[in-house]
Each structure stands twice: as C-alpha cells, then as structure tokens.
C-alpha positions as CSV (number, residue, x, y, z in Angstrom):
1,M,0.0,0.0,0.0
2,S,1.4,3.4,-1.0
3,P,2.0,6.0,1.8
4,T,-0.8,8.2,0.4
5,R,-3.3,5.3,0.4
6,R,-2.1,4.3,3.9
7,S,-2.6,7.9,5.2
8,A,-6.1,8.0,3.6
9,A,-6.9,4.7,5.2
10,V,-5.8,5.9,8.6
11,S,-7.9,9.0,8.2
12,N,-10.9,7.0,7.1
13,D,-10.5,4.7,10.1
14,A,-10.5,7.6,12.4
15,A,-13.6,9.0,10.8
16,L,-15.3,5.6,11.0
17,Q,-14.5,5.3,14.6
18,Q,-16.2,8.7,15.3
19,A,-19.2,7.7,13.2
20,A,-19.6,4.3,14.7
21,P,-21.8,5.5,17.7
22,V,-24.1,7.2,15.2
23,F,-24.6,4.1,13.1
24,A,-25.1,2.0,16.3
25,A,-27.7,4.4,17.5
26,L,-29.5,4.4,14.2
27,G,-29.4,0.6,14.1
28,D,-32.5,0.3,16.2
29,A,-35.9,0.7,14.5
30,T,-37.4,2.7,17.4
31,R,-34.5,5.2,17.5
32,L,-34.6,5.5,13.7
33,R,-38.3,6.3,13.9
34,L,-37.7,8.9,16.7
35,V,-35.0,10.6,14.5
36,A,-37.5,10.6,11.6
37,V,-40.1,12.3,13.8
38,L,-37.6,14.8,15.2
39,C,-36.3,15.6,11.7
40,A,-39.8,16.7,10.6
41,G,-40.1,19.7,12.9
42,S,-39.3,21.7,16.0
43,A,-38.6,20.5,19.5
44,V,-40.9,17.7,20.7
45,S,-41.7,16.5,24.2
46,I,-41.6,12.9,25.2
47,A,-45.4,12.9,25.6
48,Q,-45.7,14.0,22.0
49,L,-43.2,11.3,20.9
50,T,-45.2,8.6,22.6
51,S,-48.6,9.9,21.5
52,G,-50.4,7.3,19.3
53,T,-47.8,4.6,20.0
54,D,-47.5,1.6,22.3
55,I,-44.1,2.6,23.5
56,T,-43.7,3.9,27.1
57,R,-42.3,7.2,28.0
58,Q,-39.5,5.4,29.9
59,A,-38.6,3.5,26.8
60,V,-38.6,6.7,24.6
61,T,-36.4,8.4,27.2
62,K,-33.9,5.6,27.1
63,H,-33.8,5.7,23.3
64,L,-33.4,9.5,23.4
65,L,-30.5,9.2,25.7
66,V,-28.7,6.8,23.4
67,L,-29.4,9.2,20.5
68,A,-28.1,12.0,22.6
69,Q,-24.9,10.1,23.5
70,A,-24.3,9.6,19.8
71,G,-24.8,13.4,19.3
72,L,-27.9,13.1,17.2
73,V,-30.4,14.8,19.5
74,H,-30.3,17.2,22.4
75,D,-32.8,18.4,24.8
76,V,-34.0,22.0,25.5
77,K,-35.8,23.0,28.7
78,V,-39.1,24.8,28.1
79,G,-40.5,25.5,31.5
80,R,-40.7,22.2,33.4
81,E,-40.7,20.2,30.2
82,R,-37.8,18.9,28.3
83,R,-38.2,19.0,24.5
84,W,-36.0,17.1,22.1
85,Q,-34.5,18.3,18.9
86,F,-32.6,16.6,16.1
87,D,-29.0,17.8,15.5
88,A,-27.9,17.1,11.9
89,A,-24.2,17.8,12.4
90,R,-23.3,14.2,13.6
91,L,-25.4,12.7,10.9
92,T,-23.6,14.8,8.3
93,E,-20.2,13.6,9.7
94,A,-21.5,10.0,9.4
95,Q,-22.6,10.7,5.8
96,R,-19.1,11.9,5.0
97,S,-17.8,8.5,6.3
98,L,-20.2,6.7,4.0
99,D,-19.2,8.9,1.1
100,A,-15.5,8.0,1.7
101,I,-16.4,4.3,1.7
102,A,-18.3,4.7,-1.5
103,A,-15.4,6.5,-3.1
104,Q,-13.1,3.6,-2.1
105,W,-15.5,1.1,-3.7
106,D,-15.6,3.3,-6.8
107,Q,-11.8,3.4,-7.0
108,A,-11.6,-0.4,-6.4
109,L,-14.1,-1.1,-9.1
110,A,-12.4,1.2,-11.5
111,R,-9.1,-0.6,-10.9
112,L,-10.8,-4.0,-11.4
113,K,-12.4,-2.7,-14.6
114,R,-9.0,-1.5,-15.9
115,F,-7.4,-4.8,-15.0
116,V,-10.1,-6.9,-16.7
117,E,-10.1,-4.7,-19.8
118,Q,-6.3,-5.0,-20.1
119,R,-6.5,-8.8,-20.3
C-alpha cells in the first residue's frame, strides 16, 4: 500500500471510529423512527413522541439518551418540560464517512475494470 493510500486509510479509520456510535444508535428501529419524527419539525416533548404509539415514556427516554450520547439529538428545557431536537451535524459527519467508503469502492471497481479490460 502506498504512503498516500495508507494515510487516507488511517484518516478514514478515524472518521469511521467517530461515526460508529451514530450508526449503532440508528441501528435500532425505534430510534430511527424517533429521528425521523424529530427531523420533521421543531422541539418535541416525550409525551408528543409517545402519543399514538404503544411505547412507554420510559422506553422513549432511554432511546433518546442513546441518541443524545451519539450526538444526534439534544434536549431543550421549556418551563418544566424537556423537549428534544434533532442535531444534523453528527449525521452529516457519518454521511461523509459513508461517502468515503463509497469513493473507495468506486476506486476499487475502476481498478478492477482496468485490470479486466487489459486482459
């Protein structure tokens, strides 16, 4: 592996390590649904998040805390109530990691294509 490729691989590894908690948090269907709801609008209370569902407030709170630890959501105090908001910055970072992986695949496929066409 060339020094340039090795450096890029190390950089990508670091980015993937930082993105891993985001992917882990989004790997749960309930948390993914919560993110989808939070993406749709402004700050939402836990009561609003549980309205019309069979999930308990305690369960939603636990899921929100996992999402918060991953940096995907944060809470805002409004009076005595905590409202939750989506924070797109960490998801954008994770998207860059996926873009880097996609670029690596594109490069590998281009090398394979060149190899096959030379034969």
